N, C-alpha and C positions, 0 to 999 in steps of 0.2 A: 696569466691566470684568467681562468673562464668567468664567464659573466653569469654561470649558471650555481644554484644552490646545491652543498652537497645535501644528501639523504638526511642527516643529523638537523640541519639548517630548515629544511623544508618540512620536516616533521615536527618541529617546534614551532614553526610558522602557523602550520596547518592546527595544532593542537592549541593555540592562543586564540585563532581567528573562532576555532571551533567553541571553545569555552565561552568567549563573548558573545556569540551567536547563540548558544545554548541558554544561556541566562537572560538575554533580551527577549529571545521568543518565549522560553517557559513563563517568565514572570508575566508575560502579557497574555499569554493565552490559558495559562492554568486554570484561572477562574471559568473561562468559558468552558474549559474541556470537561468541569466538574460539574458544570450547571448542564451540559448537553449530556452527560451520564445519569445524571439524576431524573433527566426527564425520559432517559430511554428505559432505566428501572423504573418510573411511575412514582417516584420518592415524593411522600407529601409533606409539607410544612406541618409540623405538630401544633403551631400557633396561626392556624390559617386566618386570613381576611378577607374570606368570599361567603357569600353567602349559603353555598350549597358544600356539603361534604362529599357531594359526586365527582370523581373524577376518571374522566374517560383517556386510557393510556394510548392516544393517538400514535406518540413518537415511537413504541416499542411495534405496534401494529403496522407501522409503515415500513420501518426496518426490516422486520420481520417477512414482509410481504414484498418487499422489493428485492431484497439480497437474492432470493432465489430466482427470481424471475430475471434479474441480469446475469446470474451464473447461467441459466438455462439458453440464453440469448446468445452470450460468449461461447459455450461449447457444445452448442447443438450441432453446428457445423464442423466437419473435418476437413482438412486440418484447420486447427483452431487459430493458429498463425499462418497467414499465406504472404510470402515475400513477393513483392512486385519489380521485376526488371526494369532499371531506369533507360537502358538500350537494349537493341537487339544482341549485343555482345552480353549480357547479364543474365540470359534466360538460364543458362546450366546453375550459375551461381545461385539465383534466386531458387530455382527448386531444390538445390542441394541446402540452401538455408532453411527453407519451409521444412525439409526432411529432420534437419537437426533441432530445429525448435520442437517438433512434433516427439522427437527422442527424448528432449529434456523434460518435456510436459509430461510425459508417460514416467521416468525414472525419478523425476524431481517433485511428484506430487504438486504440480502447479494449480490443482484445483483448490487444494486446502488452504495455498498461499493466497489465490486470488480472494476465497472465501473470507479469509481473516481480512484481507486489505479493504475488501469493497464493503463489509461490514463496519470496520473502522471509520472508514469513510463517511458513511450512512451515519453514523453515532456521533462523531467528533469533528467531521468536514474537513477531515485530514488523514492522509494514510501514506506508508511507505511501503512500498514492494522493493525487496533487495533479493538479488541473485547472485548467488557466488558460486565460488567452486571448492569443493573440498578435496585438495591436494593428495590426503592421505586413502581417503576412500575413493577417489577418482569418479566423483558425481556431484551434482549440483547441490548446492546448500538449500 
């Protein structure tokens, strides 16, 4: 008998780990995420405990200023992704990978994906970028 798990056991183990991790992380961070989003949206407490009713929306201003600047810095140079060879034998492979990533960037609308991810990271201090492959349409997700 093999020491490796079969697919069903592996799937169950991953689902169990993910549910425990999701609960632990979500419970710990949900309050912070709500607070960050309220700051971004310039939410004011209806019962203020402050001297002034003036509120300057610095969080919104910071996010909406820095996100376009970051995207400009990332996408102003072509190719956006440039692979570096590790040894002299990898020069052709690195060039091919650079062209492949450029192709994926064009057909996968990476600019929009990066915009959403960077903006989420700016607001919530965390973000996820996921790149997958749609087997039916034969293109990146």
